[in-house]
C-alpha positions as CSV (number, residue, x, y, z in Angstrom):
1,M,108.8,-183.1,147.4
2,G,108.3,-182.0,143.3
3,K,108.6,-185.6,142.8
4,K,106.0,-186.9,144.6
5,K,103.5,-183.6,142.7
6,Q,105.3,-184.9,139.0
7,N,104.4,-188.4,139.4
8,K,100.8,-186.6,140.6
9,V,100.6,-185.0,137.2
10,L,101.7,-188.4,135.6
11,E,99.2,-190.2,137.2
12,I,96.4,-187.6,136.8
13,L,97.4,-187.7,132.9
14,Q,97.3,-191.5,132.7
15,G,93.7,-191.9,134.2
16,Y,92.4,-188.9,131.6
17,M,94.3,-189.9,128.8
18,V,91.8,-191.6,127.3
19,P,89.4,-188.2,126.9
20,I,92.5,-186.2,126.2
21,L,92.8,-187.3,123.5
22,F,89.7,-187.6,121.8
23,T,89.4,-183.9,122.7
24,L,92.7,-183.1,121.2
25,L,90.6,-185.5,117.6
26,C,88.1,-183.7,117.5
27,L,89.1,-180.5,117.8
28,V,91.1,-181.0,115.0
29,S,88.3,-183.0,113.6
30,I,86.2,-179.6,113.4
31,K,88.8,-177.9,112.2
32,I,89.2,-179.7,109.4
33,S,85.7,-179.8,108.5
34,G,85.1,-175.9,108.3
35,Q,81.7,-176.8,110.1
36,S,80.3,-174.1,111.9
37,A,80.1,-173.7,115.9
38,S,76.6,-173.3,115.9
39,Y,76.4,-176.3,113.7
40,V,78.4,-178.5,115.6
41,I,76.5,-177.9,118.5
42,T,73.2,-178.2,117.7
43,E,73.9,-182.1,116.0
44,T,75.7,-182.9,119.5
45,I,72.7,-181.7,121.9
46,S,70.5,-183.7,119.5
47,R,73.0,-186.8,119.6
48,V,73.3,-186.2,123.9
49,G,70.0,-186.3,124.2
50,R,68.9,-189.3,122.3
51,N,71.8,-191.4,123.3
52,A,72.2,-190.3,127.4
53,I,69.9,-193.0,129.0
54,L,71.1,-195.9,126.9
55,I,74.9,-194.8,128.3
56,V,74.0,-193.9,131.4
57,S,72.2,-197.9,131.6
58,L,75.8,-199.6,131.6
59,I,76.9,-197.9,135.3
60,L,75.4,-199.8,137.7
61,P,77.1,-203.3,136.4
62,V,79.7,-201.3,135.8
63,M,79.9,-200.7,139.6
64,C,78.8,-204.8,140.8
65,G,81.6,-206.1,139.0
66,M,80.3,-207.3,135.6
67,G,82.2,-204.9,133.5
68,L,80.6,-203.6,130.2
69,N,77.1,-204.4,129.7
70,F,77.0,-205.6,126.2
71,S,73.4,-207.7,127.0
72,I,71.6,-204.0,126.9
73,V,70.6,-205.3,122.7
74,L,67.8,-206.6,124.6
75,G,66.4,-204.0,126.8
76,A,67.0,-201.5,123.0
77,M,64.4,-204.9,121.5
78,A,62.2,-204.4,124.3
79,G,61.6,-200.3,123.9
80,E,61.0,-200.6,120.1
81,I,58.6,-204.0,121.3
82,G,57.1,-201.0,122.3
83,L,57.5,-198.7,119.9
84,I,56.2,-201.1,117.2
85,L,53.4,-201.9,118.9
86,I,52.1,-198.4,119.4
87,T,52.4,-197.6,116.0
88,H,50.7,-200.8,115.5
89,W,47.5,-200.3,118.3
90,S,48.1,-196.2,116.0
91,I,48.5,-195.3,120.1
92,D,50.1,-191.3,119.5
93,G,51.8,-189.0,120.8
94,L,53.7,-188.5,124.7
95,P,50.4,-191.2,125.6
96,G,51.8,-193.6,122.8
97,I,55.7,-193.4,123.9
98,I,54.4,-194.0,128.6
99,V,52.9,-197.4,126.9
100,A,55.5,-198.2,124.8
101,S,57.3,-197.5,127.8
102,L,55.2,-200.0,130.0
103,I,55.8,-202.4,127.7
104,G,59.4,-202.4,127.5
105,T,59.5,-202.3,131.6
106,V,57.7,-205.1,131.4
107,L,59.7,-207.0,129.5
108,A,62.6,-205.7,130.3
109,I,62.5,-207.1,133.3
110,V,61.7,-211.0,132.6
111,L,65.2,-211.0,129.4
112,G,66.9,-208.9,132.6
113,T,65.9,-211.8,135.0
114,L,66.8,-214.5,132.3
115,T,70.8,-212.5,131.7
116,G,71.5,-211.8,135.4
117,M,70.7,-215.5,135.7
118,L,72.9,-216.2,133.3
119,F,76.0,-213.2,134.2
120,N,75.6,-215.5,138.0
121,K,76.7,-218.9,135.9
122,V,79.5,-217.0,133.9
123,K,81.2,-214.9,137.1
124,G,84.2,-213.8,135.6
125,Q,83.0,-213.6,131.9
126,E,79.7,-211.7,131.8
127,M,80.4,-208.7,129.4
128,I,81.6,-211.8,126.4
129,T,78.8,-213.7,127.4
130,G,76.4,-210.4,127.3
131,M,78.0,-209.9,123.6
132,I,77.9,-213.7,122.7
133,L,73.7,-213.5,124.3
134,G,72.7,-210.1,122.2
135,F,74.1,-211.9,119.3
136,F,71.3,-214.9,120.4
137,A,68.6,-213.1,120.8
138,V,68.7,-210.8,117.8
139,G,68.2,-214.7,116.0
140,V,65.1,-214.8,118.0
141,Y,63.6,-211.4,117.6
142,D,64.3,-212.2,114.0
143,L,62.4,-214.9,113.9
144,I,59.8,-213.6,115.7
145,F,59.1,-210.3,113.4
146,I,60.1,-212.3,110.1
147,F,58.8,-215.7,110.4
148,M,55.8,-215.9,113.2
149,V,54.0,-212.8,113.2
150,G,50.9,-213.0,111.3
151,S,51.9,-216.3,110.6
152,V,51.8,-217.9,115.0
153,I,51.0,-214.7,115.9
154,P,47.8,-213.3,114.3
155,M,48.0,-209.8,113.9
156,V,48.0,-207.6,110.6
157,N,48.1,-204.5,109.5
158,P,49.0,-203.6,106.1
159,E,51.2,-200.6,107.8
160,I,53.7,-201.9,108.8
161,M,53.7,-205.4,107.9
162,L,55.2,-207.3,103.9
163,N,52.7,-208.6,102.2
164,S,52.6,-211.8,99.5
165,Q,49.8,-213.2,97.9
166,N,49.0,-217.1,98.4
167,A,47.8,-220.3,95.6
168,A,44.1,-218.6,95.8
169,G,45.2,-215.2,94.6
170,E,44.3,-214.2,98.7
171,T,47.2,-211.4,100.3
172,I,48.1,-212.5,103.5
173,Y,50.7,-210.0,106.0
174,V,53.2,-212.5,107.2
175,G,56.7,-210.6,108.7
176,L,57.2,-206.6,109.7
177,R,59.0,-204.0,107.3
178,N,62.0,-203.3,107.5
179,T,61.3,-200.0,108.1
180,I,58.7,-199.0,110.3
181,D,57.8,-194.9,110.4
182,F,55.7,-193.6,113.5
183,H,53.0,-191.6,113.1
184,A,53.2,-188.4,112.9
185,A,51.8,-187.4,117.1
186,T,55.0,-189.8,117.5
187,K,58.1,-188.8,115.7
188,Y,59.5,-186.5,118.4
189,A,57.1,-186.1,120.7
190,V,59.8,-185.8,123.7
191,D,61.4,-183.9,122.0
192,N,59.1,-181.3,120.6
193,A,57.0,-181.1,124.0
194,C,58.5,-178.3,124.4
195,K,61.8,-176.2,123.6
196,M,63.0,-173.4,124.9
197,M,66.2,-171.4,122.9
198,F,69.5,-172.0,125.0
199,V,70.2,-168.3,125.7
200,K,66.9,-168.0,127.6
201,L,67.9,-171.9,129.3
202,L,71.5,-170.9,130.8
203,P,70.9,-168.2,133.4
204,M,68.0,-170.9,134.4
205,M,70.3,-173.3,134.3
206,L,73.1,-171.6,136.0
207,V,71.1,-170.6,138.8
208,G,69.2,-174.7,139.4
209,F,72.8,-175.7,139.7
210,A,74.2,-173.5,141.9
211,A,71.1,-173.2,144.4
212,V,71.3,-177.4,144.1
213,T,75.5,-177.0,145.4
214,V,74.7,-174.4,147.7
215,L,71.9,-177.3,149.4
216,I,74.4,-179.7,148.9
217,V,77.8,-178.0,150.5
218,A,75.4,-176.5,153.6
219,F,73.7,-180.4,154.4
220,N,77.3,-181.4,154.5
221,I,78.2,-178.5,156.5
222,G,75.6,-178.5,159.0
223,K,74.5,-182.5,159.3
224,K,77.4,-184.6,158.1
225,K,79.2,-181.8,160.4
226,L,81.9,-182.2,157.1
227,D,84.7,-179.1,156.5
228,V,84.4,-177.0,154.2
229,K,86.3,-178.7,151.5
230,K,84.7,-181.9,151.9
231,S,81.2,-180.5,151.1
232,L,82.6,-178.9,148.3
233,F,84.4,-182.8,146.9
234,A,80.9,-184.0,147.3
235,A,79.0,-181.7,145.9
236,R,81.8,-181.8,143.0
237,G,79.5,-182.6,140.0
238,F,77.4,-179.3,140.4
239,L,80.3,-177.0,141.2
240,I,82.3,-177.9,138.7
241,T,79.0,-177.6,136.1
242,T,77.7,-173.8,137.8
243,I,81.2,-173.0,137.3
244,I,81.1,-173.8,133.1
245,L,77.8,-172.5,132.7
246,G,78.9,-169.1,134.8
247,I,81.7,-169.2,132.6
248,L,79.5,-169.6,129.1
249,Q,77.1,-166.9,130.8
250,I,80.3,-164.6,130.9
251,L,81.1,-165.6,127.5
252,M,77.6,-165.4,126.1
253,K,77.5,-161.4,127.4
254,T,80.6,-160.5,126.1
255,S,82.4,-162.5,123.4
256,K,79.6,-162.2,119.8
257,A,81.4,-165.0,118.2
258,V,79.7,-166.9,121.6
259,Q,76.8,-165.5,121.6
260,K,76.3,-166.2,117.3
261,A,77.5,-170.1,118.2
262,F,74.6,-170.5,120.1
263,F,72.1,-167.8,118.8
264,I,69.7,-170.6,117.1
265,V,70.5,-173.1,119.7
266,Q,66.8,-174.7,120.6
267,V,67.2,-177.7,123.6
268,P,64.4,-180.5,124.3
269,I,63.9,-179.2,127.9
270,L,61.3,-182.5,128.2
271,T,64.4,-185.0,126.8
272,V,66.8,-183.4,129.2
273,V,64.4,-183.7,132.0
274,I,64.1,-187.2,131.4
275,I,67.9,-187.0,131.5
276,A,68.3,-186.2,134.7
277,L,65.7,-187.8,136.3
278,V,67.0,-191.1,135.0
279,C,70.6,-190.1,136.0
280,M,69.0,-189.1,139.5
281,L,67.5,-192.4,139.8
282,V,70.8,-194.2,139.0
283,V,72.5,-191.6,141.8
284,F,69.6,-192.8,144.5
285,I,69.7,-196.1,144.3
286,T,73.7,-195.8,144.3
287,K,73.1,-194.2,148.0
288,T,70.3,-196.5,149.3
289,K,71.6,-199.7,150.6
290,L,71.2,-201.3,147.5
291,G,73.8,-199.1,146.0
292,Q,76.0,-200.9,148.6
293,D,74.8,-203.6,148.8
294,I,76.3,-203.6,144.7
295,K,79.4,-201.5,145.5
296,T,80.3,-204.3,148.1
297,V,79.7,-207.3,145.5
298,G,81.8,-205.0,143.0
299,M,84.5,-204.5,145.1
300,N,84.8,-208.3,146.7
301,M,82.0,-211.3,145.9
302,Q,84.0,-212.9,149.1
303,V,84.2,-210.0,150.9
304,A,79.8,-209.3,150.4
305,T,79.0,-212.9,151.0
306,A,80.3,-212.6,154.8
307,A,78.6,-209.4,155.0
308,G,75.6,-211.5,154.4
309,I,74.9,-210.0,151.1
310,N,72.7,-212.2,148.4
311,V,75.5,-211.9,145.9
312,D,73.3,-213.6,142.7
313,K,70.5,-211.6,143.8
314,T,71.6,-208.4,143.9
315,R,73.8,-208.8,140.4
316,I,70.4,-209.7,139.1
317,V,68.9,-206.7,140.3
318,A,71.9,-204.7,138.6
319,T,71.1,-205.8,135.6
320,V,67.8,-205.3,135.4
321,L,68.1,-202.0,136.6
322,S,70.6,-201.5,133.7
323,T,68.1,-203.6,130.6
324,V,64.9,-201.1,132.0
325,I,67.1,-198.5,131.7
326,A,68.7,-199.4,128.3
327,S,64.5,-199.6,126.8
328,W,64.2,-196.9,128.3
329,G,67.6,-195.1,125.9
330,Q,66.4,-196.6,122.8
331,I,62.1,-195.1,123.3
332,I,63.9,-191.4,123.3
333,F,66.2,-192.4,120.7
334,L,64.8,-193.8,118.3
335,Q,61.4,-190.5,118.7
336,N,63.9,-188.2,118.0
337,I,65.0,-190.7,114.6
338,G,61.3,-190.6,114.1
339,N,60.7,-194.3,112.6
340,V,62.3,-197.5,113.7
341,Q,64.4,-200.3,111.7
342,T,63.0,-203.4,112.6
343,F,66.0,-205.4,112.1
344,N,68.5,-203.1,112.6
345,S,67.8,-200.3,115.4
346,H,69.5,-202.5,118.4
347,E,72.1,-204.3,116.5
348,Q,74.4,-201.9,117.1
349,V,73.6,-200.1,120.4
350,G,75.9,-202.0,122.8
351,T,78.7,-201.3,120.9
352,Y,78.7,-197.9,120.5
353,A,77.4,-197.6,124.1
354,V,80.7,-198.6,125.8
355,A,82.7,-197.3,122.9
356,A,80.9,-193.9,124.3
357,L,81.3,-194.1,128.4
358,L,85.5,-196.0,127.5
359,V,85.8,-192.1,125.5
360,G,84.9,-190.8,129.2
361,G,88.0,-192.1,130.7
362,A,85.3,-195.2,132.9
363,S,87.0,-198.5,132.3
364,I,85.8,-201.9,133.2
365,D,85.5,-201.6,136.8
366,K,84.8,-197.9,137.5
367,A,81.9,-195.4,135.8
368,T,80.5,-191.9,136.7
369,M,78.1,-189.5,135.3
370,G,80.8,-187.2,134.5
371,Q,82.4,-190.3,132.6
372,V,79.0,-190.9,131.2
373,F,78.5,-187.6,129.9
374,T,81.7,-186.6,128.4
375,G,82.0,-189.7,126.5
376,T,78.7,-189.3,125.2
377,V,79.9,-185.8,124.4
378,L,83.3,-186.4,122.4
379,F,82.5,-189.8,121.1
380,H,79.5,-188.1,118.7
381,I,80.9,-185.2,118.3
382,L,83.5,-188.0,116.7
383,F,80.4,-189.9,115.1
384,F,78.9,-187.0,112.9
385,I,82.0,-184.7,112.3
386,T,84.6,-187.8,111.0
387,P,82.8,-187.9,107.3
388,L,83.3,-184.6,107.0
389,A,86.1,-183.7,108.1
390,G,87.3,-187.2,105.4
391,K,85.3,-185.5,102.6
392,V,87.6,-182.0,102.8
393,L,90.9,-184.2,103.6
394,F,90.5,-186.8,100.5
395,S,87.5,-186.1,98.4
396,D,85.7,-188.9,100.2
397,P,83.1,-188.9,103.0
398,Q,83.9,-192.8,103.3
399,L,86.6,-192.6,104.5
400,G,85.7,-190.6,107.4
401,E,82.4,-193.7,107.7
402,Y,85.4,-196.2,107.9
403,F,87.7,-194.5,110.5
404,R,84.7,-194.0,112.9
405,V,84.1,-197.4,112.8
406,F,87.7,-198.5,113.2
407,L,87.8,-195.4,116.1
408,C,84.8,-197.8,117.9
409,Y,86.3,-201.2,117.3
410,G,89.6,-199.7,117.9
411,I,89.0,-198.0,121.3
412,I,86.8,-200.8,123.1
413,A,90.1,-202.8,122.3
414,V,92.7,-200.2,123.6
415,S,91.0,-199.4,126.9
416,L,90.6,-203.3,127.6
417,I,93.7,-203.4,127.4
418,L,94.8,-200.3,128.8
419,Y,92.3,-201.7,131.8
420,A,95.1,-205.2,131.6
421,W,97.4,-203.5,131.7
422,K,97.4,-200.8,135.2
423,K,95.6,-204.1,136.7
424,I,99.1,-206.6,136.3
425,A,101.0,-202.3,137.5
426,A,98.9,-202.6,139.9
427,D,99.8,-206.1,140.5
428,K,103.4,-206.0,140.6
429,K,103.0,-202.9,143.1
430,R,101.2,-204.7,145.5
431,I,103.9,-207.4,145.0
432,E,106.8,-206.0,146.0
433,E,104.9,-203.7,148.8
434,E,104.2,-207.1,150.7
435,N,107.9,-208.3,150.2
436,R,109.2,-204.7,151.0
437,L,106.8,-204.5,154.3
438,Q,107.3,-208.4,155.0
439,M,111.2,-207.3,154.3
440,E,111.7,-204.6,157.0
441,E,109.8,-207.3,159.4
442,L,112.2,-209.6,159.2
443,N,115.1,-206.7,159.9
444,K,113.6,-206.0,163.1
């Protein structure tokens, strides 16, 4: 019995090895950097708010068995094009963000459909194909916005375009500027629409999550006739969040250090609401027939085909949804930045989002909302704190920059190696179990 418990503990530690390691790295880096708790919390909330949706966009392809979707770069480009167009047309503020989202959605549906069709041709190689497709799309994007805009595509806007003189001495406009600043009303349009001090928001969040937890438990006990333990497990995400918020509320009332850390922290309410709605949309999809089809295809395409599921169509739909959500995520990201680096903003979107998801403990074949937010928090704390820690340790913040770049690619490499190792170990264990059962049958 003791050995079984020990094996179970080791199995849990192995499963959470990556987030545990990065939690320790975050704590050590924060200690070395000497930054205040309020600074770390404020920066973390800002970065989680602008990156969360991009990382959520990776969940459905993972569930569908396509691995980590590096091609969300195409969705990011669709969102950028929407923002560039509203800047050109001077549609500012929240109406401009809505128009940009609609444009981005339409473009993302087209690009996602084409990507899904390509993935169906290379089943089993979707990750490397998505990465190469992203590089190809970047080249096409650069061709359009460096050369074709203003020459082939009729467009003149001195505010966002490069100008030069032709042979006749006339000013011509061809290509977009490297940096396009949004108009004042568009910068932080979502983030600044509604803000609230965290100390005032916390009690409301606590009550809200507690109420949702009670409703889910009551529904599972009354409607599905589940016992209390299974009902609580069904509501585990909301239950864990409620417990954490409850502990934080108690600490806010009893600890001056915690009060000081959160005293000046503001939360962008509209951004949080949009993130929550996108997460609820993904969760809702997983509960529908489409979601069940996606899970079945992810587990075994042959079984899915035998069950009458159109595998190719399901994979295309999952890719389209991922690309659309990525386009929304890029819009939220860039309005928080305040400008678009026309030829650079989208380049590392896929790599950073994948790295953040893997830090949360996800793998090629499994990703959850909890892993999304765990990874988002841990990865981005390291992302902004390591240069500061490098400056303290070596009087050179550039070393911290090198470290976080190494970290990003290292996370992906190590996670893929661990996944392969676990799969080999699982296959070996399965074969040994099958051989054991066969021997038992023969001995009978």
